[in-house]
N, C-alpha and C positions, 0 to 999 in steps of 0.2 A: 346544421338546420334552421331555417329561417321561418319565424313566427311572425304573427300580425295579432297583438295584443289590440283590444279595442279602445284605442286611443286615437283620436281623431280631432282635426279643430279646421278651423275658417278664420281666415284673414282676410277682412273686408278691406283693408288699405291695399293688398297686393292681389286680391282677387285669386288667392292659391289655398288651394284645400291641402292640408297635410296629413299621412297615413303613417302612423308608426309602425316599423317591423324591427324585428329582433333576431340578430346573429352573433353567435357566441358571447351571449349577456351583452352585446353591444347595441344600443339603439340606433336606428336608422331611420331618417326622415324622408318619405316619401312624397313628395309633391306634385299635384295635378291643378293646373289652371282652370278657372272659370272657361276661357275660350276653348280649351279641348273638350270640357264637360258637355258644353252648348253645342257644340260642332258634332261631337259623338252621340250623345244622349238626349240632346235636346233641354238641357239644362239650363235654367235664368238665373238673374239674380240673387231670386228668394228661394232656389231649390238645390244649392250646390250639394250640400250635405245630406238630403234624401237622394240624390242621385249616386252618391259616393254609396250609401247604402244598398241601393238598389242593384247597383253593380260592383258589389264588393268583390266578387270573385274572381271576375276580369281585371280588377284593378290591382289586386293582390298578385293574381298571377303576372302580370307585366312587369309589376315591381319585384317580384322574385326572379324573373329571367333578368334583369338589369343589374343586379346586386349580384346574382351569379356569374354574370359577364364584367363585373367589376366596373361596370358603368358609372362610376361617380361621379357627381361635379365636385368642383374644388372645395367646397365646404363640407364636402362629407357626404350630401343627400343624394337622393335619387330623383330626378325629373323624368318623369312618364309624359312621353310626347305620342302625337295620335299613331304614329309608325306601331309604336309598341302595345297598341290596343289592337 
């Protein structure tokens, strides 16, 4: 089972939002770039976490599908791309 605790953060240096997932007691970091958030949802540099909150269900669904498909990056994280949403 995959769950999504309310653990989210924004990295201003890399312009990437991270949403945490958990599977079998293991934390998985799911990353979404500002560029994707801007293109898909109209986010600006001032609103990435607001956009994450507004579109949480879609982002979590995309992350869940990628985790289930074992689509992990080399560092063990999940990178959500435009095609995933």
